[in-house]
N, C-alpha and C positions, 0 to 999 in steps of 0.2 A: 125191206129188210128180211132176214132169215129168222123164222120163229123157232120155238123149241122143238118142233117136229122136222126141222131141216127143210122147211118149205118156204118159198118166197111169198111174202105177204105185203100187201100195200098198206102203208100207214094211214089210218083213218083219223079224221078230225085234226088235220095238220096244216090248214091254210095259214098263210102269213102275208099281211099287207103292211108295207113300210114306206113312208115318204118323209123326206127331210130336206132341210136347206141349211147351208153353212156359208157364212160370208165374213171375211176379214177386211179391215180397213187400216191403212197406214198413212200417216201424215208427218212429213219432216218440216219442222219450223225453221231449222237451220242445221248447221253441221253438228251441233251438240245436243239437239233436242228432237226426240221422236216420240210421237204418241200413236198408239195402236189400239184397236178395239175389234171385237168380233161377236158374232151371234151364231148359235147352233140350235135349231129347232127340229124335233123329230117326233113323229106320231106313228105308233105301231099298233096293229090290231091282229091278234093271233089266236088261233085255236090251240088248245093244249091237248096233245094226243094222249091216249091212255097208256098206262104201264103195260108191259108185255104180258103181265099176269091178269090183266083186266080186259074184258071184251070191248068196252066202249067208254067214251068220255064225252061230257057235255060242257067241260070247263073252258072258259075264255079269259083272255087277259088283254086289256087295253092300256097302253102307256103313252104318255106325252112328256117330253123333256125339253125345257128351255134353259139354255146356258149362255150367259153373256159375260164379257169381261172388258176392262179398259186398263191400259198400262202406259206409264210414262217412264221414259229413259232419258236421263239428263247427264251429260258429261261436263264435269267441272275441271278446274285446273289440275288438281291432284286427287280427284275423287270422282266417283260416279254414283248417281242416285237412281234407284229403281222402285217405283210405287205401282202396286197392282191391286185391283178390286174386281170382284166377281159376284154374280147373282145367279143362283140355281133354283129353278122351280120344277119339281119332278112330281108327276102324278101317275098312279097306277090303280087300275080297277080290276079286281078278280071276281069273276062271276061263275057260279056253278049251279044251274037250275036243279040238278038232281039232288043236291043237298041244301037247296034254298040258301045259297051263299051269295051275298052281294057286299063285297068288301072294298071300299075305296081307301087309298093311301095317298097322302099328300105331304111332301117335305119341301120346305123352303130353307135355303141357306145363303148366308152372306159371308164372303171371304175377303179379307184385306191383308196386305203384306207390304212392308217397306224395308228396304235394305240399302245400305250405303257402303261402298268400297273405298278405302283410302290407299292410294299408291304412295307409300312412304318413301320408298326408293324403287329402282328398277328391279330389285330382288325381293322386296318385302311388300306384301299386300295384307291389309287388315280389313275385315268386314264385320258389320254389326247390323242387327235388324230385329224386327218383331212382327207378329201376326195376330189377328183377331178374327175368329170364326164364330158365327152364330147359327145355330140349327133350331128350326121350329118344325115339329111334326104334328100333323093332324091325322092320326091313324086310329082306326077303330080298335085294332089289336093292342094299342098302347093304353087302353082304358081311359086315360086322361091325355090332354094336350101336353106335349113334352117340349120344353124349351131349354137349350143348353148353350153355354158360352165357353169357348176355349181361347186361352191366351198363351202366347209363346214368345220367348226371347232367345236369340241365338247370336253367336259371335264366332269368329275364326281368324286364323293367321296362316298365311302361305309364304314360305321363305325358300328361296333358291340359294343354297350355299354356293353352288357352282352351276354351270350350265347343265351338268349331268346329275345333280342331286337335289331333290325336292322334299321339303317337309311341310305337312299340313296338320293343323290342330284346330278342332272345332268343339263347340259345346252348345247344348240346347236345354232349355227347361220349359215344360208345359204347365199351365195353370188352369184349373176348372173351378166352378163354384163350390164343389164338394171336396176336391182333392188336388193337391199340388204334387207334381212329379219331382223326383230328385234330378239334379243336374246330370245330363247324359253327355259325357265327354267322348271324343273320338280323335284318333291320331293315325296318320299314315305317312309312309316314306316311299320314294321312288328313286332308283339308282340306275342310270343308263351306262352301258359298258360297250366296249368294242366298237367305237365310232357310232354309237347310238343304234347298233344292230340289236342289242339285247337290253331289256328293261326288267329289273327286279323290283317287285313292289310288295308292300305289306301294310295291313291296316287292322286296327282293333278299336272296339268301342263298347259303350254300355247301351243296352236296349231298355226301353220303357214304353209300353203300349196300354192305353186305357181301353176298357170294353166299349164297343160301339153301342149305339142306341138300341139296335135290334137285339144285341146280346143281353141287354139289361131288361127291356120292357116288352118284347114281343109276346103276344098271347095267342096260342099256348106255347110255353117253352121258355120264355124270358127268365133270366136268373139275376135278380137284383143283388145277390150276394157274391157275384163274380169279383175276383181280385184282378188287379192289373198284371200284365205280363212284365217280368223283369229278367234281365240276364246280361250276358256278355257275348260278343261275337268277335272272331278273329279270322283273318284270311291272308294268304300269301301266295304269290305267283310269279311267273316269268312270261315275258312277251318277246317274241322274235319277229322283227319287221324289216322288210326291204322295200324302199320306195325309190325306184328309178323310173324307167319307162313303164314297167308293170309294178303293181303293188301287191305285196304278199305279207300277210300277218298270221302268226300262229301263237296261241297263248294257252296256258294251263294255270289253274288256280285251285288251291286247297282251302276249304272253309270249315269253320267249326263254330257252332252256336249252342250255348247252354241256356235254356229258358226255364224259369220257374213260373208256375201257374199259367202255362200255355192254355189258351182258350180254344176249345174245339166243340163243334156241334156233334152230338152223338145220338143214336136212336135211344129213346127212352122206354121205360116199362109201360107207359100209357099209350104207346103207338105213335108218338110224334117225337121229332128231334128237339133237343134242348142243349144249350151250351153248358159246359162244365170246365173247371180248371184241372188240367193235368199237372200234378205236383212238380215234376221236372221232366223236360224233354231235351234230348241231345240230337241236334241236326248237324250232320257233317257230310263232307263229300268232296268230289272233284268236278270241276267244270273245265272243259276244253273247247276251243273254237279256232276256226281258221277262216281267212278271207283271201281271195285271189282276184285281182282286178286287172283287166287289160283294156287300155284305151288306144285306139288306132283311128285318128281322125273321126270319121262318121260311124265307126264300128266300136261297140263296147261289149265286153264280156265280164260277167260277175259270177263268181262261184264261192259259196260260203257254206259252212256247216258248223254244228256244235253238238257236243255230247256232255251229259251230266250224269254223275252217279251220286244219288242222295240217300243217305241212311238217316231217317228220322224216327227215333225210338223213344218210347215212354220209359224213363229210367226209374222214376218213383211214382207211386200212385196213392191217391186218397182212397178211402174205402168204397167210394161210389163206383169204382171200376173193377176193383179186385186185383189180386196178384197175378192172375193169368195174362194180364196185359203187359207186364214188366218185360222190357227188352224187345217188344214187338213193334213192327213198323206201323206208323200212324195210318189211319184209313185214307184212301184215295190219294196217297202220295207215292208215285212210282219210284222205284230205285233207279231205273234206267230210262232216259229220255234223250232222243236225238232228232235233229232237224237238218235238212239239206235244201239249199236254194241255188238254182241256176237261172241266170238271166242273160239273154242275148238281145242287143238292140242295134238297129241300123237306121240311121237318120231318126225319124219319128215313129218307127215301128219297133215293137218289142215282144219277145216271147219269154215267159217265166214258168219254171217248173219248181214246185215245192213238195217235199216229202217229209213226213213226220213219223217217228217211231216211238210208241209209248209202251213202257213195260207193264208187267203185272201190278195190279193195285188191289190191296186188301179192302174189304167192305165191312169187316168186323174187327173190333179192337183186339180180339184174341188171335187174329190172323187165320181163323178156320175157314173163312169164305173169301173168295177173291174174284176179280174180273181178269181175263187173260190179256196177254200182249196183243196190241193191234197196231196197224200202220195204215196210213192213207196218203194219197197224193192229189194235188191240185195243179191245174194247168191254165194259164191265162194268155190271151193275145190282146194287145193294145195298140191303137193307132191314134196319134195326135196330129192335129191340123192347126197351123198358125195362120191367123188372119190379122195382119198388121200387128197391133199391140195386144190383140186378144187371141185366145186359142180354145179349142174344144177337142175332146177325145172320145173315142168309143172303145169299149172293151167287151170281151166275151170270156167267161171263166167256167171251166169244167171242174166241179168239186168231186172228190172221191172218184177219180177217173177209173180206178180198177174195181169199183163197186164192192168195196170191203164191207163186211158185216162186223159191227163193233158197238160197244156201249161205253159211254163216258161215266154215267151214273147207272147203278144197277137197275135193270129192267126198263131203262129208257132207251129204246132203239134209236140209233142214229140213221139218217137217210143214206141211201145208196148213192149211185151216180146222179148228180143233179147239175143244173146249169144256171148261170147268172149272166146277165147282160146289162150294160148301162152306158150312160153318157155323162161326161163331165165338161163343164163350161167355166172358163177363167176369163173374167173381164178385168182389164187393167187400165187405170187412168193415172197419168203422171203429171203432177203440177209443174209447169214450166219454170216457175220461180224457185222450185226446190232443187 
């Protein structure tokens, strides 16, 4: 990276070792019943490099993540049933000998959800369901063991007035041991025009978000007095699509969200970050995107891009932040973001180019300090090989191919040009009876 003296400097203490395995299983009992399950296990051992303002670092972080799930899908005569369950076991160990820190963090969570869809007619679909999540944290920074249960109920209606007009209505309510949320409704419409070349769409709904465990209990910084986020969001847009030999889609959407008691982590007066409620935040903007796809027998070409303009400002403030933040952009939220993807594939060989553009980001709530605009590009080459029912692939990826110097977080230097290579293996077994 390039340091403050415009000199190229090698990042110190930045080793990273990562190993993981992911496996999915699917079994079809009959034409109406499918059960699937999966497991993902990953272990990461990394050195944490110093800030650009600090000469060295001795901090390390060791992570392990185990995630498993099982899902049942059952088709009935005029309904469908979907039941899901998952178990997450996540462990993190932060070590810094210089400050005599040895901090283990362990979180276990259980997640279950059931949903049934009723096909009343070919135009009317009604769904209802519920979920239960249990979180248990054994974290030194929480002072005590934390155990929290979340319950939710949801329902919805989807109705097609005609083949070109769709109405959806949904509602959800969350429950916890200490606080129940209000019912959060949401409604949307879609109207297709000009032989389905153009789609007009609109959606609006109520927002309600409870503070996360880290927001409430983390030490130092956790704030047990945080209020839930509440508000309303609206969006409307237009989609233009052509699907013949080639596929072309272009869309534009305007969105607006007004949130009371927005939760944001801010630098505190004691030298560490802490979450606070911003009295009222208005987030609004425009999102545009396009996709162009060409399929010619063994040759495929894909070209896509998107651009978003987001204005997220603090409209009203509690005394903790002061009036100098009113009307200012929230920290680390860029107004301008754009991405570009190009992919060319021939038989089992593919080339991919990705380019991202990130606008200026403010690092203080009064917008006096900021990080500049940056852009970076990645390039990947991949080759897949088929071996009867199984396949494997090899890939090489060049990250930040133009060797750009940038920071995502203030004083955290990002790596210059770097390389990644890997192998993927897919093993398939088909039950002859299925």
